[in-house]
C-alpha positions as CSV (number, residue, x, y, z in Angstrom):
1,M,11.6,34.1,18.3
2,N,8.4,33.1,20.1
3,R,9.5,29.8,21.6
4,R,6.5,29.4,23.9
5,M,4.1,29.7,21.1
6,I,6.1,27.2,19.0
7,L,6.0,24.7,21.8
8,Y,2.4,25.4,22.4
9,L,1.5,24.6,18.8
10,I,3.5,21.4,18.8
11,C,1.7,20.3,22.0
12,Q,-1.6,21.0,20.4
13,I,-0.7,19.0,17.3
14,L,0.4,16.0,19.4
15,R,-2.9,16.2,21.3
16,I,-4.7,15.9,18.0
17,E,-2.5,13.1,16.8
18,A,-3.3,11.2,20.0
19,V,-7.0,11.6,19.4
20,T,-6.7,10.4,15.8
21,M,-5.2,7.1,17.1
22,I,-8.4,6.2,18.9
23,P,-10.1,4.5,15.9
24,A,-7.0,2.4,15.4
25,A,-7.0,1.4,19.1
26,V,-10.7,0.5,18.8
27,I,-9.9,-1.7,15.8
28,A,-7.2,-3.4,17.9
29,I,-9.7,-4.1,20.6
30,V,-12.3,-5.5,18.2
31,Q,-9.7,-7.6,16.4
32,K,-8.1,-8.6,19.7
33,E,-4.7,-7.3,18.5
34,Y,-3.4,-6.7,22.0
35,P,0.3,-6.0,21.2
36,S,-0.9,-3.3,18.8
37,L,-3.4,-2.0,21.4
38,I,-0.6,-1.6,23.9
39,G,1.4,0.3,21.3
40,F,-1.4,2.7,20.6
41,I,-2.2,3.2,24.3
42,F,1.4,3.9,25.2
43,A,1.8,6.3,22.2
44,M,-1.4,8.2,23.2
45,L,-0.3,8.5,26.8
46,A,3.1,9.7,25.8
47,M,1.6,12.4,23.5
48,G,-0.9,13.3,26.1
49,G,1.8,13.7,28.7
50,V,3.9,15.9,26.4
51,S,0.9,18.0,25.4
52,L,0.3,18.8,29.1
53,L,3.4,20.9,28.8
54,S,1.2,23.6,27.1
55,A,-0.6,24.0,30.4
56,A,2.6,24.4,32.4
57,F,3.3,27.8,31.0
58,R,1.3,30.8,29.8
59,V,1.7,32.0,26.2
60,R,1.5,35.8,26.5
61,K,2.2,36.6,22.9
62,K,0.5,34.4,20.3
63,E,1.8,36.1,17.2
64,I,4.6,34.4,15.3
65,Y,6.7,35.5,12.3
66,A,8.0,33.8,9.2
67,R,11.0,32.3,10.9
68,D,8.8,30.9,13.7
69,G,6.4,29.5,11.2
70,F,9.1,27.6,9.4
71,L,10.5,26.2,12.7
72,T,7.0,25.3,14.0
73,V,6.1,23.3,10.9
74,S,9.4,21.5,10.7
75,L,9.5,20.5,14.4
76,A,5.8,19.6,14.3
77,W,6.3,17.1,11.4
78,I,9.3,15.6,13.1
79,A,7.4,15.2,16.4
80,V,4.3,13.6,14.8
81,S,6.5,11.2,12.9
82,L,8.5,10.1,16.0
83,F,5.4,9.6,18.2
84,G,3.5,8.1,15.3
85,A,6.2,5.4,15.0
86,L,5.7,4.2,18.5
87,P,2.8,1.7,17.8
88,F,4.8,-0.1,15.1
89,W,7.8,-0.4,17.5
90,I,6.1,-1.2,20.8
91,S,3.8,-3.8,19.1
92,G,7.0,-5.5,17.8
93,E,5.6,-5.6,14.2
94,I,8.5,-3.5,13.0
95,P,11.3,-4.3,15.6
96,N,13.9,-1.8,14.4
97,F,13.0,1.8,15.5
98,I,14.7,3.4,12.5
99,D,12.5,1.2,10.2
100,C,9.5,2.5,12.2
101,I,10.6,6.1,11.7
102,F,11.1,5.5,8.0
103,E,7.6,3.9,7.7
104,T,5.9,6.6,9.7
105,V,7.7,9.5,7.9
106,S,6.8,7.9,4.6
107,G,3.1,7.8,5.8
108,F,2.8,11.4,7.0
109,T,4.7,12.8,4.0
110,T,2.5,10.7,1.7
111,T,5.5,9.1,0.1
112,G,4.4,5.5,0.4
113,A,7.9,4.0,0.5
114,S,7.9,1.0,2.8
115,V,10.3,-1.4,4.6
116,V,7.5,-3.9,5.3
117,Q,8.1,-7.0,3.2
118,N,4.8,-8.7,4.0
119,V,2.1,-6.0,4.4
120,E,-0.7,-8.5,4.7
121,A,0.9,-9.9,7.9
122,L,0.4,-6.6,9.7
123,P,-2.5,-6.3,12.2
124,M,-5.6,-4.6,10.9
125,S,-5.2,-1.7,13.4
126,L,-1.7,-0.9,12.2
127,L,-2.8,-1.1,8.6
128,Y,-5.5,1.4,9.4
129,W,-3.1,3.8,11.2
130,R,-0.5,3.4,8.4
131,S,-3.1,4.5,5.8
132,F,-4.6,7.2,8.0
133,T,-1.1,8.9,8.3
134,H,-1.4,9.5,4.6
135,W,-4.8,11.2,4.9
136,L,-3.7,13.4,7.8
137,G,-0.4,14.4,6.2
138,G,-2.0,14.9,2.8
139,M,-3.5,18.3,3.4
140,G,-1.1,19.0,6.3
141,V,-1.2,18.7,10.1
142,L,-1.0,22.4,10.7
143,V,-3.8,23.1,8.2
144,F,-5.8,20.5,10.1
145,L,-5.1,22.2,13.3
146,L,-6.1,25.6,11.9
147,A,-9.2,24.1,10.4
148,I,-10.6,22.8,13.7
149,I,-9.1,25.0,16.4
150,P,-9.1,28.8,15.9
151,I,-6.2,29.2,18.4
152,M,-4.7,32.3,16.8
153,K,-6.3,35.5,15.6
154,G,-3.3,37.1,14.0
155,K,-3.5,37.2,10.2
156,S,0.3,37.1,9.8
157,T,0.6,34.1,12.1
158,L,-1.8,32.0,10.0
159,V,-0.1,33.1,6.8
160,H,3.4,32.0,8.0
161,L,2.1,28.6,9.1
162,L,0.2,28.0,5.8
163,R,3.1,29.3,3.7
164,A,5.5,26.9,5.5
165,E,3.3,23.8,5.0
166,S,1.3,24.3,1.9
167,P,2.8,23.0,-1.4
168,G,3.6,25.5,-4.1
169,P,5.4,28.8,-4.7
170,S,2.7,30.9,-3.1
171,V,-0.4,30.6,-0.9
172,E,-3.9,31.7,-2.1
173,K,-6.8,32.6,0.2
174,L,-10.2,31.1,-0.6
175,A,-12.0,33.3,1.9
176,P,-11.4,36.6,3.7
177,K,-10.0,34.8,6.7
178,L,-7.3,32.1,6.5
179,H,-9.0,30.1,9.2
180,Q,-12.0,29.9,6.8
181,T,-9.7,28.9,4.0
182,A,-8.4,26.0,6.0
183,K,-12.0,24.9,6.7
184,I,-12.9,25.1,3.0
185,L,-9.8,23.0,2.1
186,Y,-10.6,20.3,4.6
187,G,-14.3,20.4,3.7
188,I,-13.4,19.6,0.1
189,Y,-10.8,17.0,1.1
190,I,-13.3,15.2,3.4
191,A,-16.1,15.3,0.8
192,L,-13.9,13.8,-2.0
193,T,-12.6,11.1,0.3
194,M,-16.2,10.1,1.3
195,V,-17.3,10.0,-2.3
196,Q,-14.4,7.7,-3.2
197,I,-15.3,5.4,-0.3
198,L,-18.9,5.2,-1.3
199,I,-18.1,4.5,-5.0
200,L,-15.6,1.8,-4.0
201,L,-18.2,0.2,-1.7
202,A,-20.7,0.3,-4.6
203,G,-18.1,-1.4,-6.8
204,G,-17.8,-4.4,-4.4
205,M,-14.7,-3.4,-2.4
206,P,-14.9,-4.4,1.3
207,L,-15.4,-1.5,3.8
208,F,-11.9,-1.7,5.4
209,D,-10.3,-1.9,2.0
210,S,-12.4,1.0,0.7
211,V,-11.5,3.2,3.7
212,T,-7.8,2.5,3.7
213,T,-7.5,2.8,-0.1
214,S,-9.4,6.1,-0.1
215,F,-7.1,7.4,2.7
216,A,-4.1,6.5,0.7
217,T,-5.5,8.0,-2.5
218,A,-6.7,11.2,-0.9
219,G,-3.3,11.9,0.5
220,T,-1.6,10.6,-2.7
221,G,0.4,8.3,-0.5
222,G,0.0,4.8,-1.8
223,F,0.3,2.6,1.2
224,A,-1.7,-0.5,0.2
225,I,-3.0,-3.2,2.4
226,K,-2.1,-6.0,-0.1
227,N,1.3,-7.2,-1.1
228,D,0.5,-6.8,-4.8
229,S,-0.7,-3.2,-4.1
230,M,-3.8,-2.7,-6.3
231,A,-3.3,-5.5,-8.8
232,G,-5.7,-7.9,-7.1
233,Y,-8.7,-5.5,-7.3
234,S,-11.2,-5.4,-10.1
235,P,-10.7,-3.2,-13.2
236,F,-13.6,-1.0,-12.1
237,Q,-12.1,-0.5,-8.7
238,Q,-8.7,0.3,-10.2
239,G,-10.4,2.7,-12.6
240,V,-12.0,4.5,-9.7
241,V,-8.7,4.9,-8.0
242,T,-7.1,6.1,-11.3
243,V,-9.7,9.0,-11.5
244,F,-9.4,10.0,-7.9
245,M,-5.6,10.0,-7.9
246,A,-5.8,12.4,-10.8
247,L,-8.4,14.5,-8.9
248,F,-6.3,14.7,-5.7
249,G,-3.4,15.9,-7.8
250,V,-5.4,19.0,-8.9
251,N,-5.1,22.3,-7.0
252,F,-8.0,22.4,-4.5
253,N,-8.7,26.0,-5.5
254,I,-10.1,24.5,-8.7
255,F,-12.7,22.5,-6.8
256,Y,-13.7,25.6,-4.9
257,L,-14.1,27.5,-8.2
258,L,-16.3,24.7,-9.5
259,L,-18.5,25.0,-6.3
260,L,-18.8,28.7,-7.1
261,R,-19.7,27.8,-10.7
262,Q,-16.8,29.9,-12.0
263,F,-16.3,27.5,-14.9
264,S,-14.5,30.0,-17.2
265,R,-11.7,30.5,-14.6
266,V,-11.3,26.7,-14.4
267,F,-11.0,26.3,-18.1
268,R,-8.5,29.1,-18.4
269,N,-6.3,27.8,-15.6
270,Q,-2.9,27.2,-17.2
271,E,-1.5,25.0,-14.6
272,L,-4.5,22.6,-14.8
273,R,-4.2,22.5,-18.6
274,L,-0.5,21.7,-18.4
275,Y,-1.1,19.0,-15.7
276,L,-3.8,17.3,-17.6
277,G,-2.1,17.7,-21.0
278,T,1.1,16.2,-19.7
279,M,-0.8,13.3,-18.1
280,I,-2.7,12.5,-21.3
281,G,0.4,12.8,-23.4
282,A,2.3,10.5,-21.2
283,I,-0.5,7.9,-21.2
284,L,-0.6,7.9,-25.1
285,L,3.2,7.6,-25.5
286,I,3.6,4.8,-22.9
287,T,0.6,2.9,-24.2
288,W,2.1,2.9,-27.6
289,N,5.4,1.7,-26.2
290,V,4.1,-1.1,-24.0
291,L,1.5,-2.6,-26.4
292,P,3.6,-5.7,-27.1
293,Q,3.8,-6.5,-23.3
294,F,-0.1,-6.5,-23.2
295,D,-0.5,-8.8,-26.3
296,W,-1.3,-5.8,-28.4
297,N,-4.5,-5.2,-26.5
298,P,-4.9,-1.4,-26.5
299,G,-7.8,-1.4,-23.9
300,T,-5.8,-3.4,-21.3
301,A,-2.6,-1.5,-22.0
302,A,-4.3,1.9,-21.7
303,H,-6.1,0.9,-18.5
304,H,-2.8,-0.1,-16.7
305,V,-0.8,2.8,-18.2
306,A,-3.4,5.3,-17.2
307,F,-3.3,3.9,-13.6
308,T,0.5,4.0,-13.5
309,V,0.8,7.5,-15.0
310,S,-1.9,8.9,-12.6
311,S,-0.1,7.1,-9.7
312,V,3.4,8.4,-10.6
313,M,2.5,11.9,-11.6
314,T,0.3,12.5,-8.6
315,T,3.1,10.8,-6.5
316,T,0.6,8.3,-5.0
317,G,2.6,5.2,-5.6
318,F,-0.1,2.5,-6.1
319,A,0.6,-0.1,-8.8
320,T,-1.4,-2.6,-10.8
321,V,1.6,-3.9,-12.8
322,D,5.3,-4.0,-12.4
323,F,6.3,-1.0,-14.5
324,N,9.9,-1.9,-13.7
325,Q,9.6,-4.4,-16.5
326,W,8.5,-1.8,-19.1
327,P,10.8,-0.6,-21.9
328,M,13.4,2.1,-21.0
329,F,11.5,4.7,-23.0
330,S,8.4,4.3,-20.8
331,K,10.5,4.1,-17.6
332,T,12.2,7.4,-18.6
333,I,8.9,9.1,-19.0
334,L,7.8,7.9,-15.6
335,V,11.0,9.2,-14.0
336,I,10.4,12.6,-15.6
337,L,6.8,12.5,-14.2
338,M,8.2,11.7,-10.8
339,I,10.1,15.0,-10.9
340,F,7.3,17.0,-12.6
341,G,4.7,16.1,-10.0
342,A,1.2,17.3,-9.5
343,C,-0.3,20.8,-9.1
344,A,0.5,23.3,-6.3
345,G,-2.2,23.3,-3.7
346,S,-2.9,19.6,-4.1
347,T,-1.9,16.7,-1.9
348,G,0.6,15.5,-4.6
349,G,4.4,15.9,-4.5
350,G,7.1,16.7,-7.1
351,I,8.3,20.2,-8.0
352,K,4.7,21.1,-9.1
353,S,3.3,21.9,-12.5
354,I,3.1,25.7,-11.7
355,R,6.9,25.9,-11.2
356,V,7.4,24.1,-14.6
357,L,5.0,26.5,-16.2
358,I,6.8,29.6,-14.7
359,L,10.1,28.3,-15.9
360,F,8.8,27.8,-19.5
361,K,7.4,31.3,-19.5
362,E,10.6,32.8,-18.2
363,A,12.6,31.0,-20.8
364,K,10.3,32.4,-23.4
365,R,10.7,35.9,-21.9
366,N,14.5,35.6,-21.9
367,I,14.6,34.6,-25.6
368,R,12.5,37.6,-26.4
369,K,14.9,39.9,-24.5
370,M,17.8,38.4,-26.4
371,L,16.0,39.4,-29.6
372,R,14.9,42.8,-28.3
373,P,17.3,43.8,-25.4
374,R,15.4,47.0,-24.6
375,S,12.0,45.3,-24.4
376,V,10.3,45.1,-20.9
377,S,7.9,42.2,-20.4
378,A,6.4,40.4,-17.4
379,I,5.4,36.8,-16.8
380,H,1.7,36.3,-16.5
381,V,-0.2,33.2,-15.4
382,D,-4.0,33.1,-15.8
383,G,-3.9,36.8,-16.6
384,A,-2.2,37.8,-13.4
385,K,1.4,39.1,-13.2
386,V,3.9,36.8,-11.5
387,D,6.1,38.8,-9.1
388,D,9.8,38.6,-9.7
389,E,10.2,37.4,-6.1
390,V,8.1,34.3,-7.0
391,V,10.2,33.7,-10.1
392,H,13.4,34.0,-8.0
393,G,11.9,31.7,-5.5
394,V,11.3,29.0,-8.1
395,H,15.0,29.3,-9.2
396,D,16.1,29.0,-5.6
397,Y,13.9,26.0,-5.0
398,L,15.3,24.1,-8.0
399,T,18.9,25.0,-7.2
400,V,18.6,23.6,-3.6
401,Y,16.5,20.7,-4.9
402,T,19.3,19.7,-7.2
403,I,22.0,20.1,-4.5
404,I,20.0,17.9,-2.1
405,S,19.4,15.3,-4.7
406,I,23.1,15.0,-5.6
407,A,24.2,15.0,-1.9
408,S,21.6,12.3,-1.0
409,L,22.6,10.2,-4.0
410,L,26.3,10.3,-3.0
411,L,25.5,9.4,0.6
412,I,23.2,6.4,-0.1
413,A,25.6,5.2,-2.9
414,I,27.8,3.9,0.0
415,D,25.3,1.0,0.1
416,N,26.6,0.0,-3.3
417,F,23.4,-0.6,-5.1
418,S,22.8,0.1,-8.8
419,M,22.5,3.6,-10.1
420,E,18.9,2.9,-11.1
421,T,18.1,1.8,-7.6
422,S,19.9,4.7,-5.8
423,L,18.9,7.5,-8.1
424,T,15.2,6.6,-8.3
425,A,15.1,5.9,-4.5
426,V,16.3,9.5,-3.9
427,L,13.9,11.0,-6.5
428,A,11.0,8.8,-5.2
429,C,11.6,10.0,-1.6
430,L,12.4,13.6,-2.3
431,N,9.3,13.9,-4.5
432,N,7.1,11.8,-2.1
433,I,6.3,9.1,-4.7
434,G,7.3,5.8,-3.0
435,P,8.2,3.3,-5.7
436,G,11.2,3.8,-7.9
437,L,12.9,1.4,-10.2
438,D,15.0,-1.8,-9.9
439,L,15.2,-2.9,-6.2
440,V,12.8,-0.1,-5.1
441,G,10.3,-0.8,-7.9
442,P,6.6,-1.2,-7.4
443,M,7.1,-4.9,-6.4
444,G,10.1,-4.2,-4.2
445,N,10.7,-2.0,-1.1
446,Y,13.3,-0.1,0.9
447,A,14.3,-2.8,3.4
448,C,17.6,-3.4,1.6
449,F,19.0,-0.1,2.5
450,S,21.3,0.5,5.6
451,A,20.0,2.3,8.7
452,G,22.0,5.4,7.7
453,S,20.5,5.5,4.2
454,K,17.0,5.1,5.6
455,L,17.5,8.1,7.8
456,I,18.8,10.1,4.8
457,L,15.8,9.0,2.8
458,S,13.5,9.9,5.7
459,L,15.0,13.3,5.8
460,D,14.5,13.6,2.0
461,M,10.8,12.7,2.4
462,L,10.3,15.5,5.0
463,I,12.3,18.0,2.9
464,G,10.2,17.2,-0.1
465,R,6.9,17.3,1.6
466,L,7.7,20.7,3.3
467,E,9.1,22.1,0.1
468,I,12.8,22.2,1.3
469,F,13.2,25.5,3.1
470,P,11.3,24.8,6.4
471,M,13.5,21.8,7.1
472,L,16.7,23.6,6.1
473,M,15.8,26.3,8.5
474,L,16.5,23.9,11.4
475,A,20.2,23.8,10.4
476,V,20.6,27.6,10.4
477,P,21.9,28.8,13.8
478,A,20.5,32.3,13.2
479,A,17.0,30.9,13.1
480,W,17.2,29.8,16.8
481,K,18.3,33.2,18.1
482,R,15.7,35.3,20.1
């Protein structure tokens, strides 16, 4: 175990987090939000002080292995969440530190679950920081570090870090060097974010609203700066957000293939077809089901349903209507979409479309083997064979996912809320969605839960964002041995 390198990487990440707080501090100065400014200055000084630890010792061996990669990613996400919560707490805008942790973990994990009951009362600087945590956490803080600072040359080191933080059952390289892959990913990420900002500005949305909304959309997080989420914006602006939520739920490899003009590979991509097919099917079914609630106006119904389905399936969490009031058939579809999630390699959450696709293909293979016991067949996705190790990994993921969901539900059930509230709260946090149903619906929040439940749900958010196993590694004593 390379403890010096792990600590060094965490210090580097905290240094970057401190730098990313500067724009929020500038906004606090311009808006004369002095309590918030004090909070940002204190947080930056604290992170700067901790990051100086990296200069107190020499890292002789910069290579790390799989175990170290898991521990580095898990500890880094906990560290950025704890320090990122300081501005909320020191400013006094969120007096309870556990609430601050919940809000910040929700931000970095792009969940969008909130304990703030009056969002519009928050200072502009904190609203900016709150949305920016989505953007930074969307692609991953380690990926961001690797994209801007080539601090490690070992190929295996980069693989272990990317594997621990990137969503999906496997990591694909877009370039010969993983450092270049990280740059490509963030280049696409920044470009799409800038395009959305410009389109929203052209559509009449104010600059601050455009920036914060685009940050939350890009990270598929869903922190809004209005109490009614996106309901108060124009249909055009809502439509733009609908499209970009769906785009950020797509595997970023697809955008790279488009840049290379490899259109045939894009059209043949089975995960993309499943993702878009499921989204379109859900929109059609729910629109049919909710037509009476929209006075039988198919255009209005389809507009709001498309926004909601795109928001839920990509695990963004924005809302234009209170889908908690929709029929049970529609709400059931939305809960299924919460679990289903977006594509691997995107900023979305959920179990990912590729895992569902692999499970379908394996079920089909098993049925064939029952009919022809001696037959030998392999699972193929996009013409490539899927290793049995990946298939077993999908099964392991779903098994642990189910166990964590049940355990979390039992623990927060102590608060004695309805099953609809408790179950969807767990699913919404574990799948990094944000809004659930009943008390945690799109027009509610998580302030009603006890401190213990908020900590459990915060842990669920981290577990879900890091795809379970990196966080579980922290609880394995053998992982800490030299």
